[in-house]
C-alpha positions as CSV (number, residue, x, y, z in Angstrom):
1,X,128.4,59.7,125.6
2,X,131.1,59.8,123.0
3,X,130.1,59.7,119.3
4,X,132.6,59.4,116.4
5,X,130.8,61.7,114.0
6,X,133.6,61.6,111.4
7,X,133.1,57.8,111.0
8,X,129.3,58.3,110.8
9,X,129.4,61.1,108.2
10,X,131.9,59.2,106.1
11,X,129.9,56.0,106.1
12,X,126.6,57.9,105.4
13,X,128.2,59.6,102.5
14,X,129.5,56.3,101.0
15,X,126.1,54.7,101.4
16,X,124.3,57.6,99.6
17,X,126.9,57.5,96.8
18,X,126.4,53.7,96.4
19,X,122.6,54.0,96.3
20,X,122.8,56.9,93.8
21,X,125.2,54.9,91.5
22,X,123.0,51.8,91.7
23,X,119.9,53.9,90.8
24,X,121.7,55.4,87.8
25,X,122.9,52.0,86.5
26,X,119.6,50.4,87.1
27,X,117.5,53.1,85.3
28,X,119.9,53.3,82.4
29,X,119.2,49.7,81.7
30,X,115.5,50.5,81.0
31,X,116.3,53.1,78.4
32,X,117.9,50.7,75.9
33,X,114.8,48.4,75.5
34,X,113.3,47.9,72.0
35,X,110.1,49.9,71.5
36,X,107.0,48.2,70.1
37,X,103.3,48.9,70.2
38,X,100.8,48.3,73.0
39,X,97.1,48.8,73.1
40,X,95.2,50.8,75.6
41,X,92.7,48.5,77.4
42,X,90.0,51.2,77.7
43,X,89.8,52.8,74.2
44,X,91.9,50.3,72.2
45,X,94.2,53.0,70.8
46,X,97.6,51.8,69.6
47,X,100.4,53.4,71.6
48,X,104.2,53.2,71.6
49,X,105.5,50.7,74.2
50,X,107.2,53.4,76.3
51,X,104.1,55.6,76.5
52,X,102.9,56.7,79.9
53,X,99.6,58.4,78.9
54,X,97.0,57.3,76.4
55,X,96.4,59.9,73.7
56,X,92.8,58.6,73.2
57,X,91.2,58.5,76.6
58,X,93.9,59.9,79.0
59,X,94.5,56.7,80.9
60,X,97.9,56.5,82.6
61,X,100.3,53.5,82.8
62,X,102.1,52.9,86.1
63,X,101.5,52.1,89.7
64,X,98.6,53.6,91.8
65,X,99.8,55.2,95.0
66,X,97.6,57.4,97.1
67,X,95.2,58.1,94.2
68,X,98.0,59.1,91.7
69,X,99.7,57.0,89.1
70,X,103.5,56.9,89.6
71,X,106.2,55.5,87.3
72,X,108.7,52.8,88.2
73,X,111.8,55.2,88.6
74,X,109.9,57.2,91.3
75,X,109.1,54.0,93.2
76,X,112.7,52.9,93.0
77,X,114.0,56.2,94.3
78,X,111.6,56.2,97.2
79,X,112.4,52.6,98.0
80,X,116.2,53.3,98.0
81,X,115.8,56.5,100.0
82,X,113.9,54.7,102.8
83,X,116.4,51.9,102.8
84,X,119.3,54.4,102.9
85,X,117.7,56.1,105.9
86,X,117.4,52.8,107.6
87,X,121.1,52.0,106.9
88,X,122.3,55.4,108.1
89,X,120.3,55.1,111.3
90,X,121.7,51.6,112.0
91,X,125.2,52.9,111.4
92,X,124.5,55.8,113.7
93,X,123.3,53.2,116.3
94,X,126.6,51.4,116.1
95,X,128.6,54.7,116.3
96,X,126.8,55.7,119.5
97,X,128.2,54.2,122.7
98,X,125.3,55.0,125.1
99,X,122.5,52.4,125.1
100,X,119.7,55.0,125.6
101,X,120.9,57.0,122.6
102,X,120.6,53.9,120.3
103,X,116.9,53.4,120.9
104,X,115.7,56.4,118.8
105,X,118.1,55.5,115.9
106,X,117.0,51.9,115.9
107,X,113.3,53.0,116.1
108,X,113.9,55.2,113.1
109,X,115.5,52.4,111.2
110,X,112.5,50.1,111.9
111,X,110.2,52.9,110.7
112,X,112.2,53.4,107.5
113,X,112.0,49.7,106.7
114,X,108.3,49.8,107.4
115,X,107.9,52.6,104.9
116,X,110.0,50.9,102.3
117,X,108.1,47.6,102.3
118,X,105.0,48.8,100.3
119,X,107.3,50.2,97.6
120,X,109.1,46.9,97.4
121,X,105.8,45.0,97.2
122,X,104.5,47.3,94.4
123,X,107.7,46.9,92.4
124,X,107.2,43.1,92.3
125,X,103.9,43.7,90.5
126,X,103.5,44.6,86.8
127,X,102.5,48.2,86.0
128,X,98.9,48.6,84.9
129,X,96.7,51.1,83.0
130,X,94.6,53.3,85.3
131,X,91.8,55.7,84.4
132,X,89.6,57.8,86.6
133,X,85.9,57.0,86.4
């Protein structure tokens, strides 16, 4: 079994750099939005548009994942990390010449895509206000 590790490492490095650059460009777009006021749905306190936590009742704005409220940048990073793992595994599968060595890499790529799907679905939805009862 002959593996061209130089090609694999170089392509993996390029993919991680592209994903990092995309994340930086994508998140910097959100920082230039105009700020306005929003109202907490629980206590009706007026809050700045970019606020994450209500000063009146402690409610949090974001996406609920495993009983914690997460913000959009964290979801994007997790999504791109899982997609990056899948791409690196698929590239590794192409670099390996033995058929039996490709099976674990392809299985890991499928697993990474399976882990990325919930983050992609959540990002299609709008962030909500959450409060523990």
